C-alpha positions as MATLAB code, in Angstrom:
seq = 'MKKEIKNISRREFLCGALGIAVVASLPRSLYAGAMPLNLDKELSFHNLHTEEKIVLNYFERGEYVTEALSDISYLLRDHRTNEVLAMDPLLIDLLYDLKGELGTSQPFQVISGYRSPKSNAILHKNSKGVATKSLHMQGKAIDIRIEGVHSRDIRAAAISLARGGVGYYPSSDFVHIDTGNVRTW';
ca = [
     -73.518   40.045    4.797;
     -71.131   37.088    4.340;
     -71.004   35.342    1.039;
     -70.959   31.540    0.923;
     -68.361   30.015   -1.363;
     -69.066   26.686   -2.629;
     -66.194   24.220   -2.672;
     -66.120   22.206   -5.988;
     -64.552   19.010   -6.490;
     -61.560   18.542   -8.810;
     -63.805   16.609  -11.081;
     -66.361   19.386  -11.378;
     -63.700   21.862  -11.982;
     -62.084   19.703  -14.796;
     -65.549   19.102  -16.419;
     -66.374   22.886  -16.500;
     -62.925   23.733  -17.849;
     -63.245   21.169  -20.563;
     -66.730   22.466  -21.528;
     -65.266   25.987  -21.750;
     -62.407   24.726  -23.880;
     -64.849   22.866  -26.308;
     -67.072   25.714  -26.890;
     -64.035   28.026  -27.437;
     -62.542   25.757  -30.053;
     -65.758   25.556  -32.012;
     -65.838   27.480  -35.456;
     -67.805   30.758  -34.727;
     -70.320   29.815  -37.441;
     -71.602   27.025  -35.322;
     -72.827   29.295  -32.722;
     -73.544   32.271  -34.943;
     -77.096   32.342  -33.586;
     -75.710   33.125  -30.251;
     -73.834   36.153  -31.559;
     -75.310   39.683  -31.176;
     -77.978   40.260  -33.732;
     -76.352   43.457  -34.982;
     -73.275   41.552  -36.404;
     -73.088   41.985  -39.979;
     -70.354   40.163  -42.072;
     -69.142   41.841  -45.232;
     -66.804   40.337  -47.775;
     -65.459   41.460  -51.217;
     -64.209   39.437  -54.091;
     -62.516   40.040  -57.401;
     -62.648   37.104  -59.848;
     -59.482   37.455  -61.793;
     -60.791   35.304  -64.765;
     -64.016   37.138  -65.326;
     -63.066   40.547  -63.863;
     -66.305   40.531  -61.770;
     -66.214   42.218  -58.443;
     -68.739   42.278  -55.567;
     -68.905   43.760  -52.066;
     -71.676   42.469  -49.952;
     -72.876   41.574  -46.462;
     -73.515   37.790  -46.508;
     -74.623   37.638  -42.839;
     -77.020   40.040  -41.277;
     -78.995   40.142  -37.985;
     -77.856   36.774  -37.005;
     -78.813   34.946  -40.310;
     -77.050   34.244  -43.597;
     -78.364   36.272  -46.514;
     -79.550   33.862  -49.178;
     -79.315   36.187  -52.082;
     -75.716   37.299  -51.060;
     -74.627   33.642  -50.727;
     -76.088   32.994  -54.226;
     -74.150   35.994  -55.662;
     -71.056   34.693  -54.067;
     -71.638   31.317  -55.557;
     -72.133   32.843  -58.984;
     -68.955   34.890  -58.890;
     -67.006   31.782  -57.585;
     -68.556   29.616  -60.621;
     -66.431   27.662  -62.870;
     -65.295   30.178  -65.323;
     -64.521   27.501  -67.898;
     -67.934   25.957  -68.121;
     -70.034   28.644  -66.486;
     -71.439   26.111  -64.086;
     -72.494   27.416  -60.672;
     -72.747   25.216  -57.450;
     -73.646   26.703  -53.973;
     -70.466   27.341  -52.062;
     -70.134   26.018  -48.582;
     -71.105   28.668  -46.110;
     -68.462   27.445  -43.662;
     -65.927   28.304  -46.348;
     -67.420   31.810  -46.622;
     -67.247   32.187  -42.881;
     -63.679   31.023  -42.910;
     -62.759   33.635  -45.419;
     -64.428   36.165  -43.243;
     -62.412   35.134  -40.181;
     -59.270   35.066  -42.296;
     -59.799   38.606  -43.327;
     -60.160   39.540  -39.760;
     -57.084   37.636  -38.760;
     -55.156   39.513  -41.526;
     -56.755   42.847  -40.523;
     -57.387   43.721  -44.129;
     -60.321   45.063  -46.046;
     -58.869   44.320  -49.544;
     -61.041   41.990  -51.711;
     -60.072   38.407  -51.999;
     -58.765   37.898  -55.574;
     -60.087   34.581  -56.780;
     -57.910   32.241  -58.741;
     -60.349   29.275  -58.527;
     -63.536   28.736  -56.768;
     -65.953   25.992  -57.980;
     -64.701   23.597  -60.465;
     -66.944   21.274  -62.388;
     -65.822   17.660  -62.590;
     -65.057   18.130  -66.250;
     -62.687   21.162  -65.557;
     -60.968   19.461  -62.632;
     -60.249   16.437  -64.814;
     -58.634   18.575  -67.404;
     -56.598   20.499  -64.833;
     -55.643   17.283  -63.121;
     -54.427   15.717  -66.448;
     -52.159   18.635  -66.984;
     -50.951   19.352  -63.488;
     -49.853   17.111  -60.607;
     -50.997   19.856  -58.239;
     -54.686   19.228  -58.885;
     -56.389   16.475  -56.829;
     -58.659   14.057  -58.624;
     -61.175   14.459  -55.882;
     -60.669   18.080  -55.325;
     -62.895   19.971  -52.810;
     -63.271   22.606  -55.364;
     -65.792   20.299  -57.082;
     -67.942   20.394  -53.834;
     -67.783   24.130  -53.379;
     -65.657   23.665  -50.302;
     -62.374   25.248  -51.642;
     -61.060   28.309  -53.056;
     -57.732   29.644  -54.180;
     -56.992   33.224  -53.428;
     -54.446   36.026  -53.053;
     -54.925   39.545  -51.554;
     -53.355   42.604  -52.927;
     -50.701   44.031  -50.628;
     -50.670   40.855  -48.421;
     -47.873   38.264  -49.025;
     -49.219   34.793  -49.679;
     -47.022   33.413  -46.971;
     -48.943   35.688  -44.393;
     -52.294   34.513  -45.759;
     -50.941   30.955  -45.418;
     -49.930   31.597  -41.770;
     -53.120   33.256  -40.956;
     -55.228   30.320  -42.440;
     -53.139   27.736  -40.738;
     -53.544   29.495  -37.351;
     -57.440   29.270  -37.750;
     -57.184   25.533  -38.057;
     -60.481   25.012  -39.855;
     -59.500   23.037  -42.929;
     -56.852   22.512  -45.556;
     -54.234   25.161  -46.505;
     -52.042   24.855  -49.547;
     -49.306   27.245  -50.343;
     -48.152   27.843  -53.901;
     -45.409   30.434  -53.658;
     -44.406   30.354  -57.348;
     -48.043   31.012  -58.507;
     -48.519   33.394  -55.545;
     -51.744   31.964  -54.228;
     -53.168   30.088  -51.284;
     -55.597   27.281  -51.337;
     -58.126   27.122  -48.479;
     -60.803   24.403  -47.982;
     -63.228   23.217  -45.218;
     -61.966   19.670  -45.406;
     -59.759   18.001  -42.880;
     -56.971   20.243  -41.301;
     -53.885   19.637  -43.294;
     -51.232   21.746  -44.995;
     -48.990   21.397  -48.021;
];
């Protein structure tokens, strides 16, 4: 049996290719519902200020696990004031993808997660490296390191994901990651 091949116009081809490129460039978290339902996402954290550690699945059977996101937000609280703010799930997804990009199962060592406006103001007053309108105050930023992974490699992997800001602090051995505009410093 002879198969009929449809000729498509250049315009139809370009529109189709553009559609594929757009979908491929979207963060996975935007189409998480289209992922296989058996995909579980596990992360582990070690807060260096409080010495608290957690290992948990924050995404199961196609959905975020509310209790797990709450536990992550608590661990990433402002250790100076003990204030908690719900962390941006897109930041948590970014960390998951970063872990995959780096090929590590080591926990994220947390230098700073959420910062209350009061804490941020104090830090800003004492350091030029702290922004007055830091995304830490919105639960959209984290400062991390990973045991056994050089901070320049964390930086390179985060930049390759192109999903937010990446700051590199080699003298303090940590990387800032946020879900704001794509930028580096």
